[in-house]
TORPA-4810 file (N, C-alpha, C, O; in nm, 3 decimals):
<nodes>
NODE_1_-2.108_-5.894_-0.284_-2.116_-5.801_-0.173_-1.979_-5.744_-0.141_-1.965_-5.624_-0.114_M
NODE_2_-1.876_-5.831_-0.143_-1.741_-5.784_-0.114_-1.695_-5.685_-0.220_-1.625_-5.588_-0.189_K
NODE_3_-1.732_-5.708_-0.344_-1.694_-5.617_-0.453_-1.759_-5.481_-0.432_-1.693_-5.379_-0.448_V
NODE_4_-1.886_-5.478_-0.396_-1.956_-5.351_-0.370_-1.891_-5.277_-0.255_-1.876_-5.155_-0.259_M
NODE_5_-1.854_-5.350_-0.152_-1.791_-5.289_-0.036_-1.656_-5.229_-0.075_-1.624_-5.118_-0.032_R
NODE_6_-1.577_-5.300_-0.156_-1.447_-5.250_-0.201_-1.465_-5.125_-0.287_-1.390_-5.029_-0.272_K
NODE_7_-1.564_-5.126_-0.376_-1.590_-5.009_-0.460_-1.631_-4.891_-0.374_-1.587_-4.778_-0.399_I
NODE_8_-1.714_-4.914_-0.274_-1.758_-4.808_-0.183_-1.638_-4.751_-0.106_-1.625_-4.629_-0.096_F
NODE_9_-1.552_-4.837_-0.054_-1.435_-4.792_0.023_-1.339_-4.717_-0.068_-1.285_-4.613_-0.029_I
NODE_10_-1.317_-4.769_-0.189_-1.229_-4.701_-0.284_-1.286_-4.563_-0.319_-1.212_-4.466_-0.331_I
NODE_11_-1.418_-4.556_-0.337_-1.483_-4.428_-0.368_-1.464_-4.327_-0.256_-1.434_-4.210_-0.281_G
NODE_12_-1.482_-4.371_-0.133_-1.464_-4.282_-0.017_-1.319_-4.239_-0.004_-1.291_-4.122_0.018_I
NODE_13_-1.226_-4.332_-0.018_-1.084_-4.298_-0.010_-1.046_-4.200_-0.121_-0.969_-4.106_-0.098_L
NODE_14_-1.099_-4.223_-0.240_-1.072_-4.130_-0.351_-1.123_-3.991_-0.322_-1.055_-3.892_-0.349_G
NODE_15_-1.243_-3.983_-0.267_-1.300_-3.852_-0.232_-1.217_-3.783_-0.125_-1.188_-3.664_-0.136_A
NODE_16_-1.178_-3.858_-0.022_-1.095_-3.800_0.085_-0.959_-3.756_0.032_-0.909_-3.650_0.069_L
NODE_17_-0.901_-3.839_-0.054_-0.771_-3.805_-0.111_-0.780_-3.680_-0.196_-0.693_-3.593_-0.187_L
NODE_18_-0.883_-3.669_-0.279_-0.895_-3.550_-0.363_-0.922_-3.426_-0.279_-0.876_-3.317_-0.315_S
NODE_19_-0.995_-3.440_-0.169_-1.019_-3.323_-0.083_-0.891_-3.281_-0.013_-0.866_-3.161_0.001_M
NODE_20_-0.810_-3.376_0.029_-0.688_-3.341_0.101_-0.581_-3.286_0.008_-0.493_-3.212_0.052_S
NODE_21_-0.588_-3.320_-0.121_-0.489_-3.272_-0.217_-0.529_-3.140_-0.282_-0.447_-3.075_-0.346_C
NODE_22_-0.652_-3.102_-0.266_-0.698_-2.977_-0.326_-0.647_-2.862_-0.240_-0.679_-2.851_-0.122_T
NODE_23_-0.569_-2.776_-0.303_-0.512_-2.662_-0.231_-0.615_-2.550_-0.226_-0.669_-2.509_-0.329_K
NODE_24_-0.640_-2.502_-0.108_-0.732_-2.390_-0.092_-0.660_-2.262_-0.132_-0.551_-2.234_-0.084_K
NODE_25_-0.722_-2.186_-0.221_-0.659_-2.061_-0.262_-0.688_-1.956_-0.157_-0.801_-1.941_-0.109_T
NODE_26_-0.584_-1.883_-0.122_-0.599_-1.778_-0.022_-0.628_-1.646_-0.092_-0.590_-1.625_-0.207_E
NODE_27_-0.695_-1.557_-0.021_-0.721_-1.425_-0.073_-0.589_-1.349_-0.078_-0.512_-1.353_0.018_T
NODE_28_-0.563_-1.282_-0.187_-0.439_-1.207_-0.198_-0.442_-1.093_-0.097_-0.549_-1.049_-0.056_S
NODE_29_-0.323_-1.044_-0.056_-0.321_-0.935_0.042_-0.384_-0.808_-0.011_-0.423_-0.721_0.067_P
NODE_30_-0.394_-0.797_-0.144_-0.453_-0.677_-0.203_-0.604_-0.683_-0.201_-0.671_-0.583_-0.175_V
NODE_31_-0.657_-0.801_-0.227_-0.802_-0.815_-0.242_-0.873_-0.779_-0.112_-0.839_-0.828_-0.004_E
NODE_32_-0.972_-0.694_-0.123_-1.053_-0.655_-0.008_-1.199_-0.682_-0.042_-1.247_-0.642_-0.148_A
NODE_33_-1.270_-0.750_0.048_-1.408_-0.785_0.021_-1.505_-0.667_0.026_-1.619_-0.679_-0.020_P
NODE_34_-1.464_-0.556_0.081_-1.552_-0.440_0.088_-1.469_-0.313_0.081_-1.350_-0.314_0.113_S
NODE_35_-1.530_-0.202_0.038_-1.458_-0.075_0.036_-1.407_-0.034_0.175_-1.298_0.021_0.188_P
NODE_36_-1.487_-0.060_0.277_-1.449_-0.024_0.413_-1.321_-0.095_0.455_-1.233_-0.035_0.517_E
NODE_37_-1.310_-0.222_0.422_-1.190_-0.299_0.458_-1.070_-0.251_0.377_-0.959_-0.245_0.430_I
NODE_38_-1.091_-0.216_0.251_-0.982_-0.163_0.169_-0.926_-0.034_0.229_-0.804_-0.016_0.235_A
NODE_39_-1.014_0.053_0.273_-0.970_0.180_0.334_-0.897_0.152_0.464_-0.791_0.211_0.490_V
NODE_40_-0.951_0.066_0.546_-0.885_0.032_0.674_-0.745_-0.024_0.650_-0.651_0.014_0.719_R
NODE_41_-0.731_-0.114_0.552_-0.599_-0.171_0.519_-0.501_-0.061_0.482_-0.387_-0.060_0.527_K
NODE_42_-0.547_0.033_0.397_-0.460_0.140_0.353_-0.417_0.229_0.470_-0.299_0.263_0.483_F
NODE_43_-0.511_0.264_0.554_-0.481_0.350_0.669_-0.384_0.280_0.764_-0.286_0.340_0.808_V
NODE_44_-0.410_0.154_0.795_-0.323_0.081_0.887_-0.183_0.064_0.830_-0.085_0.082_0.901_E
NODE_45_-0.173_0.029_0.702_-0.041_0.013_0.641_0.033_0.146_0.635_0.154_0.150_0.654_L
NODE_46_-0.039_0.255_0.610_0.024_0.388_0.608_0.089_0.419_0.741_0.199_0.472_0.746_S
NODE_47_0.020_0.386_0.849_0.073_0.416_0.982_0.180_0.318_1.025_0.268_0.354_1.104_A
NODE_48_0.176_0.195_0.975_0.268_0.091_1.021_0.386_0.067_0.927_0.466_-0.022_0.952_Q
NODE_49_0.398_0.144_0.820_0.505_0.122_0.723_0.641_0.124_0.793_0.671_0.213_0.872_A
NODE_50_0.722_0.023_0.762_0.853_0.010_0.827_0.968_0.003_0.727_1.083_0.028_0.763_K
NODE_51_0.937_-0.031_0.601_1.045_-0.045_0.503_0.997_0.002_0.366_0.877_0.020_0.343_E
NODE_52_1.092_0.022_0.276_1.061_0.075_0.144_0.963_-0.013_0.067_0.886_0.038_-0.014_L
NODE_53_0.965_-0.144_0.090_0.873_-0.234_0.019_0.727_-0.205_0.054_0.637_-0.245_-0.020_S
NODE_54_0.703_-0.137_0.165_0.565_-0.100_0.202_0.507_0.000_0.102_0.385_0.010_0.088_D
NODE_55_0.592_0.074_0.033_0.545_0.164_-0.072_0.474_0.084_-0.181_0.368_0.123_-0.229_K
NODE_56_0.533_-0.028_-0.221_0.471_-0.114_-0.322_0.342_-0.175_-0.269_0.244_-0.187_-0.343_D
NODE_57_0.341_-0.214_-0.142_0.220_-0.271_-0.083_0.108_-0.168_-0.081_-0.008_-0.202_-0.108_R
NODE_58_0.140_-0.043_-0.049_0.039_0.063_-0.053_-0.010_0.083_-0.196_-0.129_0.102_-0.219_L
NODE_59_0.082_0.080_-0.292_0.045_0.095_-0.432_-0.049_-0.013_-0.480_-0.134_0.012_-0.565_G
NODE_60_-0.035_-0.134_-0.426_-0.122_-0.245_-0.463_-0.266_-0.223_-0.417_-0.359_-0.286_-0.467_E
NODE_61_-0.284_-0.134_-0.320_-0.417_-0.104_-0.269_-0.483_0.011_-0.345_-0.595_0.051_-0.313_L
NODE_62_-0.413_0.065_-0.446_-0.459_0.186_-0.514_-0.471_0.165_-0.664_-0.422_0.067_-0.721_C
NODE_63_-0.538_0.263_-0.727_-0.553_0.267_-0.872_-0.555_0.414_-0.915_-0.568_0.503_-0.831_T
NODE_64_-0.542_0.437_-1.044_-0.555_0.573_-1.097_-0.453_0.671_-1.042_-0.336_0.639_-1.027_G
NODE_65_-0.501_0.793_-1.013_-0.414_0.900_-0.964_-0.342_0.862_-0.834_-0.227_0.899_-0.813_E
NODE_66_-0.412_0.790_-0.750_-0.352_0.752_-0.622_-0.233_0.660_-0.643_-0.128_0.679_-0.581_M
NODE_67_-0.248_0.563_-0.729_-0.139_0.470_-0.759_-0.024_0.546_-0.823_0.092_0.525_-0.788_K
NODE_68_-0.055_0.634_-0.917_0.047_0.713_-0.984_0.124_0.800_-0.884_0.247_0.810_-0.893_L
NODE_69_0.055_0.861_-0.791_0.121_0.945_-0.690_0.220_0.862_-0.607_0.330_0.908_-0.578_A
NODE_70_0.182_0.741_-0.570_0.274_0.655_-0.495_0.392_0.613_-0.581_0.506_0.611_-0.533_L
NODE_71_0.367_0.578_-0.706_0.475_0.535_-0.796_0.575_0.648_-0.820_0.695_0.622_-0.834_E
NODE_72_0.528_0.771_-0.824_0.617_0.884_-0.850_0.690_0.933_-0.726_0.783_1.013_-0.736_Q
NODE_73_0.651_0.886_-0.610_0.717_0.926_-0.486_0.854_0.860_-0.480_0.866_0.738_-0.494_M
NODE_74_0.956_0.939_-0.458_1.092_0.884_-0.449_1.108_0.805_-0.318_1.028_0.821_-0.225_S
NODE_75_1.210_0.723_-0.313_1.239_0.645_-0.192_1.267_0.740_-0.075_1.228_0.713_0.039_A
NODE_76_1.333_0.850_-0.104_1.364_0.948_0.000_1.236_1.011_0.055_1.220_1.026_0.176_E
NODE_77_1.145_1.048_-0.034_1.018_1.107_0.009_0.936_1.006_0.088_0.880_1.039_0.193_Q
NODE_78_0.930_0.883_0.038_0.854_0.780_0.110_0.913_0.760_0.250_0.840_0.748_0.348_F
NODE_79_1.044_0.755_0.258_1.109_0.739_0.387_1.077_0.853_0.482_1.051_0.831_0.601_G
NODE_80_1.079_0.975_0.431_1.052_1.091_0.515_0.907_1.094_0.563_0.882_1.123_0.680_M
NODE_81_0.811_1.062_0.474_0.671_1.073_0.509_0.615_0.951_0.581_0.524_0.964_0.663_F
NODE_82_0.669_0.834_0.553_0.612_0.712_0.607_0.703_0.641_0.708_0.657_0.598_0.813_Y
NODE_83_0.831_0.630_0.675_0.919_0.547_0.757_0.975_0.620_0.877_1.005_0.558_0.979_L
NODE_84_0.989_0.750_0.867_1.044_0.825_0.979_0.935_0.879_1.071_0.965_0.938_1.175_N
NODE_85_0.810_0.858_1.033_0.698_0.907_1.113_0.674_0.815_1.230_0.671_0.693_1.215_G
NODE_86_0.658_0.871_1.342_0.631_0.795_1.464_0.484_0.812_1.496_0.448_0.875_1.595_N
NODE_87_0.399_0.754_1.412_0.255_0.776_1.424_0.186_0.644_1.455_0.215_0.542_1.394_I
NODE_88_0.095_0.649_1.549_0.016_0.529_1.579_-0.133_0.565_1.577_-0.174_0.671_1.623_S
NODE_89_-0.210_0.473_1.524_-0.354_0.494_1.515_-0.417_0.464_1.651_-0.395_0.358_1.709_I
NODE_90_-0.494_0.558_1.700_-0.564_0.541_1.826_-0.708_0.494_1.803_-0.762_0.415_1.881_Q
NODE_91_-0.770_0.545_1.694_-0.908_0.510_1.665_-0.934_0.529_1.517_-0.883_0.624_1.456_D
NODE_92_-1.013_0.441_1.459_-1.053_0.450_1.319_-1.201_0.420_1.311_-1.246_0.316_1.360_F
NODE_93_-1.278_0.510_1.248_-1.422_0.490_1.235_-1.467_0.528_1.094_-1.430_0.633_1.042_Q
NODE_94_-1.547_0.442_1.034_-1.612_0.475_0.908_-1.736_0.556_0.945_-1.823_0.507_1.017_V
NODE_95_-1.744_0.680_0.895_-1.857_0.768_0.926_-1.972_0.750_0.827_-2.089_0.758_0.863_L
NODE_96_-1.936_0.724_0.701_-2.040_0.696_0.602_-1.980_0.615_0.488_-1.860_0.617_0.463_S
NODE_97_-2.068_0.544_0.420_-2.026_0.458_0.311_-2.138_0.454_0.207_-2.254_0.432_0.240_S
NODE_98_-2.101_0.477_0.080_-2.201_0.467_-0.026_-2.139_0.394_-0.145_-2.020_0.405_-0.172_S
NODE_99_-2.225_0.320_-0.215_-2.181_0.242_-0.332_-2.278_0.264_-0.447_-2.399_0.275_-0.427_R
NODE_100_-2.222_0.269_-0.566_-2.302_0.273_-0.688_-2.231_0.184_-0.789_-2.135_0.226_-0.853_D
NODE_101_-2.279_0.062_-0.803_-2.220_-0.039_-0.890_-2.075_-0.065_-0.851_-2.050_-0.120_-0.744_K
NODE_102_-1.979_-0.026_-0.935_-1.838_-0.056_-0.907_-1.762_0.063_-0.850_-1.639_0.064_-0.850_S
NODE_103_-1.833_0.162_-0.801_-1.773_0.281_-0.738_-1.822_0.290_-0.594_-1.935_0.250_-0.564_K
NODE_104_-1.737_0.343_-0.508_-1.777_0.362_-0.367_-1.709_0.486_-0.313_-1.605_0.529_-0.362_A
NODE_105_-1.771_0.543_-0.210_-1.710_0.654_-0.139_-1.724_0.626_0.011_-1.832_0.595_0.060_Q
NODE_106_-1.614_0.638_0.079_-1.609_0.616_0.224_-1.564_0.747_0.289_-1.469_0.810_0.242_I
NODE_107_-1.630_0.786_0.395_-1.584_0.897_0.479_-1.545_0.834_0.612_-1.624_0.764_0.675_V
NODE_108_-1.420_0.861_0.653_-1.374_0.804_0.780_-1.309_0.910_0.866_-1.272_1.018_0.820_Y
NODE_109_-1.297_0.876_0.991_-1.229_0.962_1.088_-1.121_0.878_1.153_-1.144_0.764_1.194_Q
NODE_110_-1.004_0.934_1.162_-0.893_0.864_1.226_-0.831_0.954_1.332_-0.807_1.072_1.309_V
NODE_111_-0.806_0.896_1.447_-0.735_0.966_1.554_-0.597_0.902_1.565_-0.585_0.780_1.575_S
NODE_112_-0.496_0.985_1.562_-0.359_0.934_1.569_-0.281_1.003_1.679_-0.312_1.114_1.722_V
NODE_113_-0.180_0.933_1.723_-0.084_0.991_1.816_0.045_1.012_1.737_0.101_0.917_1.683_E
NODE_114_0.091_1.136_1.732_0.209_1.172_1.656_0.324_1.193_1.754_0.323_1.287_1.834_N
NODE_115_0.423_1.105_1.747_0.537_1.111_1.840_0.659_1.177_1.778_0.770_1.164_1.830_K
NODE_116_0.638_1.248_1.666_0.749_1.320_1.604_0.778_1.444_1.686_0.688_1.501_1.747_Q
NODE_117_0.900_1.485_1.687_0.937_1.606_1.759_0.949_1.581_1.909_0.961_1.467_1.953_G
NODE_118_0.944_1.688_1.985_0.964_1.677_2.129_0.835_1.653_2.205_0.837_1.593_2.313_T
NODE_119_0.723_1.698_2.151_0.595_1.680_2.219_0.507_1.581_2.143_0.497_1.588_2.020_D
NODE_120_0.446_1.491_2.215_0.351_1.398_2.155_0.221_1.473_2.133_0.169_1.538_2.224_I
NODE_121_0.168_1.465_2.012_0.042_1.532_1.982_-0.062_1.429_1.940_-0.028_1.322_1.888_T
NODE_122_-0.187_1.462_1.964_-0.298_1.378_1.919_-0.372_1.457_1.813_-0.403_1.575_1.831_K
NODE_123_-0.400_1.390_1.702_-0.466_1.456_1.590_-0.586_1.373_1.548_-0.585_1.250_1.556_E
NODE_124_-0.691_1.442_1.502_-0.809_1.375_1.449_-0.834_1.432_1.311_-0.842_1.554_1.293_M
NODE_125_-0.847_1.343_1.212_-0.869_1.384_1.074_-0.988_1.311_1.016_-1.015_1.196_1.048_N
NODE_126_-1.059_1.381_0.927_-1.165_1.317_0.850_-1.125_1.320_0.704_-1.076_1.422_0.655_Q
NODE_127_-1.146_1.209_0.636_-1.109_1.196_0.496_-1.223_1.134_0.416_-1.303_1.056_0.468_R
NODE_128_-1.228_1.172_0.289_-1.318_1.109_0.193_-1.230_1.026_0.100_-1.124_1.071_0.057_E
NODE_129_-1.275_0.906_0.070_-1.199_0.816_-0.016_-1.289_0.767_-0.129_-1.401_0.721_-0.104_V
NODE_130_-1.241_0.779_-0.252_-1.310_0.724_-0.369_-1.244_0.592_-0.403_-1.122_0.582_-0.408_D
NODE_131_-1.326_0.490_-0.428_-1.275_0.357_-0.461_-1.343_0.303_-0.586_-1.453_0.344_-0.622_L
NODE_132_-1.273_0.211_-0.652_-1.328_0.140_-0.768_-1.315_-0.009_-0.741_-1.216_-0.056_-0.686_S
NODE_133_-1.417_-0.083_-0.783_-1.411_-0.228_-0.771_-1.343_-0.281_-0.897_-1.385_-0.251_-1.009_E
NODE_134_-1.239_-0.360_-0.878_-1.162_-0.418_-0.989_-1.155_-0.569_-0.967_-1.197_-0.619_-0.863_T
NODE_135_-1.103_-0.642_-1.064_-1.084_-0.786_-1.042_-0.995_-0.816_-0.920_-1.006_-0.923_-0.860_P
NODE_136_-0.907_-0.722_-0.885_-0.820_-0.740_-0.769_-0.889_-0.702_-0.638_-0.832_-0.720_-0.531_A
NODE_137_-1.011_-0.651_-0.645_-1.083_-0.608_-0.525_-1.108_-0.459_-0.529_-1.095_-0.396_-0.634_G
NODE_138_-1.145_-0.403_-0.417_-1.170_-0.259_-0.406_-1.037_-0.186_-0.394_-0.957_-0.216_-0.305_W
NODE_139_-1.013_-0.090_-0.484_-0.888_-0.014_-0.485_-0.918_0.135_-0.468_-1.020_0.185_-0.515_L
NODE_140_-0.828_0.203_-0.401_-0.843_0.345_-0.370_-0.800_0.430_-0.488_-0.690_0.413_-0.541_I
NODE_141_-0.888_0.521_-0.529_-0.859_0.614_-0.639_-0.811_0.749_-0.588_-0.721_0.809_-0.646_E
NODE_142_-0.871_0.796_-0.479_-0.838_0.929_-0.429_-0.867_0.935_-0.280_-0.960_0.872_-0.229_A
NODE_143_-0.784_1.014_-0.210_-0.804_1.043_-0.068_-0.792_1.194_-0.054_-0.697_1.254_-0.104_V
NODE_144_-0.887_1.254_0.015_-0.883_1.399_0.035_-0.946_1.433_0.170_-1.029_1.358_0.221_R
NODE_145_-0.907_1.546_0.226_-0.976_1.590_0.346_-1.124_1.606_0.315_-1.160_1.644_0.204_P
NODE_146_-1.208_1.577_0.409_-1.353_1.582_0.386_-1.393_1.719_0.332_-1.361_1.822_0.391_K
NODE_147_-1.463_1.717_0.218_-1.514_1.840_0.159_-1.423_1.905_0.058_-1.460_2.009_0.002_G
NODE_148_-1.304_1.850_0.031_-1.211_1.909_-0.065_-1.225_1.835_-0.198_-1.240_1.713_-0.200_V
NODE_149_-1.219_1.909_-0.309_-1.245_1.851_-0.440_-1.127_1.779_-0.504_-1.148_1.682_-0.576_D
NODE_150_-1.006_1.821_-0.480_-0.891_1.765_-0.550_-0.823_1.656_-0.467_-0.838_1.649_-0.345_K
NODE_151_-0.749_1.573_-0.538_-0.665_1.472_-0.474_-0.558_1.545_-0.395_-0.488_1.630_-0.450_L
NODE_152_-0.544_1.513_-0.268_-0.448_1.582_-0.184_-0.317_1.505_-0.177_-0.211_1.566_-0.167_V
NODE_153_-0.324_1.375_-0.184_-0.206_1.292_-0.167_-0.116_1.304_-0.289_-0.145_1.246_-0.394_F
NODE_154_-0.009_1.378_-0.276_0.089_1.386_-0.385_0.230_1.364_-0.332_0.308_1.292_-0.394_T
NODE_155_0.262_1.422_-0.222_0.397_1.408_-0.171_0.400_1.391_-0.019_0.501_1.423_0.045_R
NODE_156_0.292_1.342_0.040_0.292_1.327_0.184_0.197_1.221_0.231_0.120_1.165_0.153_G
NODE_157_0.203_1.196_0.357_0.120_1.090_0.416_-0.022_1.137_0.431_-0.048_1.246_0.483_M
NODE_158_-0.113_1.056_0.386_-0.255_1.080_0.405_-0.311_0.954_0.468_-0.294_0.846_0.412_I
NODE_159_-0.375_0.966_0.579_-0.448_0.850_0.633_-0.554_0.893_0.727_-0.625_0.810_0.783_F
</nodes>
C-alpha cells in the first residue's frame, strides 16, 4: 500500500512539475487571429508610431505590394508621414468584412483628430483593405480609399 501511495504521489508531482516547466508560447505581435484585428492593429500602429522601428513593425503586418511600399519608404519619408504627424484616432469601425478561403476584404471607417498645423481638424475616412492569410497570420496586401482600384499607399500615411 505504501508503495502504491509513493508511486501515486510521484506521478502527481511529476505531472505538476512538467506543467510548471512547460513554457506557454505567446502569440507573436504580428499574428492576428482575424482580418479585422489585423486591420485594427495596422491602423492603431500607424497613428501611434513614435520611432523609426515602427516602420518595421508596420511592415510585419503587411505582405506583397504593401510590404514593398513600406520597405521602399526612406527613413525621412517615414518620419515625415508617421512620426511628425500629430494624429489621434477618435473612432474606428469595421463597416463590412468578407472572406474567401485565405483572402479577406475589410471596409472600415476611421475618424481622426489631426493636430498638425495651427487648427485642429477632424477627418473621417473610409478604406478598403485586402488581406491574405499566411502562416504568420492575416497580413495586409493593399489599402485604398473605398471604391478605388489601385494601391494608394506609396509615400504617405494611410489609415
